[in-house]
Structure formats: C-alpha cells, structure tokens
N, C-alpha and C positions, 0 to 999 in steps of 0.2 A: 512065180514066187522066188525070192532070193534064198540061197542056202546059207547066208550069213546069219549069225545069232541075232535075236531080237534086241536091238540096242536100247530099247526102253527099259529093259531089265538090268542094264549094265551101268546106268548113271554116268558119272563123269570119268569113270575108269576107261571108258571107250571114247574115241575121238573119230569123227567122220572126216575123211579127206575128199573134198570135192575136186574132181579132176575134169575140167572142161576139155572136150576133145572134138576135133574135126579132122578126120583122116590121119589118125595116129596109131593104126594097127601095128606098124613096125616097131614103134618105140614103147608102146603101152605094156607089153609083158614084162619088160625089164623094170619099169617104174613100179608096177604092182608087186613084183617079187621083192623089191627093196623096202616096201612099207614096214615099219616097225610093228611088233606085236601090239595088239590093242588099237590099231589104226585101221578103220574100215573104209575101203575104197568105194566111192560113189561116183561112177563115171557118167558124165553128162554128154551124150552124143548129140553134137550140134550140126546135124546134116551130113554125117560121114557117108562116103561112097566106097569105102575100102574094107568094110566089114569090121570096123572098130568095135561096135556094140557086141558082135559075136565073140571077138577076141577077148573083150573085157569079161564077158560071162564065163568063157572057158577058163579064165584065170581066177574065177571066184568072186569077181566084183559085182556089185549091184549096179544096174544101168537104168537111167531115166533119159527121156528124150526131150530136147528143146528144138523145135523146128525153126524158130526165129533166129536168123544168123546173128552172130556177134558174141564176143567174149563175155560181155556183161550179161547178156541173156542167159548164157550157159551157166555162169557162176550163180546168178540169182536163182535159177531153177534148182540148182544143186543145194543151195542153202535152205530154200523152202522145203525141199524134200528130206533134208537131214533130220535125224531124230535124237541127236546127242546135244549136250549143252555146249561143248566146244567143237568148233569146225575149223578145219584147215583148208586152204586152197593151194593147189599145186598144178603146174603145167604137166601135160602128159607126154612131152617130147623127150624126156630123159635129161634135159639140161640142168635140172635142179635135183639135188640129192634128197630122197625121202628120209634118209637117216638124220637130216637136220631138223625135221619137224618137231621132235621132242624138245628142242631148244626153244622154239617159238611157243609151243604149248606150255612149257615151263614158265615162260615170262607171263603168260595169261594167268596161269594158276597162282603166280606170285603177286598178282595185282594189276597187271597191265590190262587195259581194255582192248588193245589191239597190238599184236606183235607182227612186225614185217621183216622180211629178209633183205639183207643187203648183199647183193651178188658179189662174190669174190672169185674172179676167174682162176681156174686151175691152170697149170702150165700148158701152153700150146693151144689154149682155147681161142677161137676166133670170135671176137665180139666186134661187129661192124662199127667203124668209127662214127658214122652218122647216128647210129642207135645209142652208142655210149655217150656221145656229146649231148644229144637231146635229153637223155636221162639225167645227166649231170645238171643241165640248165634248169630242167623242171624241178629237180630236187632242191637246187639252190633257191628257187623262188618259194618253195614250200618252207624252207628254213627262214627266209627273210620276211615273208609276208604273214606266215601263219605260226611261226615259232616252233615248227616241228623239227626235231633233231633227227632228220632222215637224210639219206644220201642215195636212195634208190626208190623206184616205184615198181619193183619187180613183182613177179606173180606168186611168190610164196608168202603166205600170211596165216595167222591164227587169231581167232577171236571167239567170244561167246556168240552163239547163234542169234540170240535175241538182240544183242548190240548191233549186229550187221543189219538185221531187219528193221530195227527202230530208226536207224540213220536215214532211211528213205532214199537210198541211192537210185537215181533214175536212168543213168547212162547204161545202155545195153550193148555198147561196142567197146572199143579199146580204151575209152576214157574211164571205165569203171574203177580201176585201181586208184587213179588220181582223184576222182570224185570222192572215193572212200576216205582218202587221207584228208582232203579239204573239209569234208563234213565232220570227220572225227576231231579235227582241230577246232572247228567252230563250236562243236558241242563240248569242248573242254575235256575230251577223253585223254587218258594216259596212253600214249603211243610209244612203244619201245622198238628199237631196231637191233637185230642180231645178224651176224655174218652167216651166210650160207654159201656153199660151194656152187660155182657156176661152171658147168661142164659142156662139152660139145653135145648137141642133140644127137640122139642115137639113130634117128631115121627121119627122112623127110626134110622139108624146108620150112623155116619160120614164116608164119602168116604175116608178121609185122616187119621185122628187120631183114627178112629174107627176100623182100621184093620192094621195088620203088613204090608200087601201088599201096602195099600194106603200110609202108612207112608214112606215106602221105595221108592215108586215112587215119592213122594213129595220131599224127600231128594235128590234124583237123579236130579230132575228138578232144585232145588235150587243150587246144585253143578254146573250145566251147566251155570247158570246165574252168580254166584259169582266167580267161579274158572276158568271156561273155557272161560269166556268172551263173553257169548252169547249176552249180552246187549250192545255190541259195536255198534258204528255207529251213 
C-alpha cells in the first residue's frame, strides 16, 4: 500500500505526475524532491535492473510496474493507474524541472486540452545536434501539416486523464508523444505550448539521444506515425 493520501478525496487540487523510468535510480531522488506541493509522483518501473522501484518507494512515490518495454507502454500504464483528473508526464532523468509543471497544469485549468513543454536549454547544457535537428524537423511538420503551434515533442506535458485515454494512442515506444500530438490535432483539441527548462540529466545516459541505436529506434517510430499513418482513427 502507498503512504500517499487517497487522491480520490482530493479532486482537482491534486495532480498525478507519471514518471516513466528504466534504470533511473541515480536521478530519481532529485526529481521527486523537486515536485511541487500537491503533485503526486507515480513512478512506472519499465524493467529497471538498478533498484529504481525501491528508490522511488523510499522517496515516498507510488510505484507501478510495466514489463513491456517502451516509453509509450510505461506512460500508458501510468495514465491508466492515475486517479486524479489532471495528469502530467515527466522524465525521470532530471533533465526537466518539476517546478515547471504548474505552468502546464495552469494552461489545462485555463481551458487547454493538452499543454506541452517546449524545452529551452539552460546554459552549458549539451543537446546532441542530431536529436535537436530531428526534433525541429518533426515539429515543423506538425505545424505545417496539422496546424499545431508547437516547436517541440518533448516529454513534459499535462492534460486531463480522460482526454489522454479517449484519444486511443496505440504507440508503445518512442513514437507515443508524436502520436499524441497528431491525434490531438485531428480531434480538434486545443493544444498549448509553454517553455520549460532543459537541463543536463543528473545521472545515466539517455535511452534515445544518448546512443545511435536509441536514436534510430526513435526515428523509426516517428516515421510510422508521420508517414505510415499510424495515428489514423
């Protein structure tokens, strides 16, 4: 049983933060410590081998498990498990500032169906050129083809839980954030973008931009969504 308060009694005053993790025991304590008051951590352990789940519990977070590998698998499991109306998604590597989440949540409470973070690198952060270029090209296609005023497909976002579930996102890998935006555009949802700080990750190596294999897999997932029409329906 979790030591966290029963969120069903808290209504919209509480927000669930879904944190998909695979081997993030080194960075996770700092991420959890920076969560604002009223933001409840729900860590989704996606096959970690470094004690991530134990660390999360020691820091007071609720933990659920998703054995199927993939960012989308972990995020979807967390959203299903959440019990608050508004849900945020945040990476567990420390590269995004949890203190920026209220800005995204504020946009949702102000009428947006989906609020997404546009990463703004802090001084001296290393954002690999190939990752930055790929992100810019995909965002440009989203603007031109779908009319979305976005410049990033980063991992920080906020939305009402039911909206995320109703969209019927099927990608369970790196293409999840992109399919989310495409489906939101096709559904005519109000999508708003807010600046969020992009910092050096505090431990470990990125599963996507930190390796050639990860980057190739992400590119393949994006291709399925944008070119092969995986986000139809």
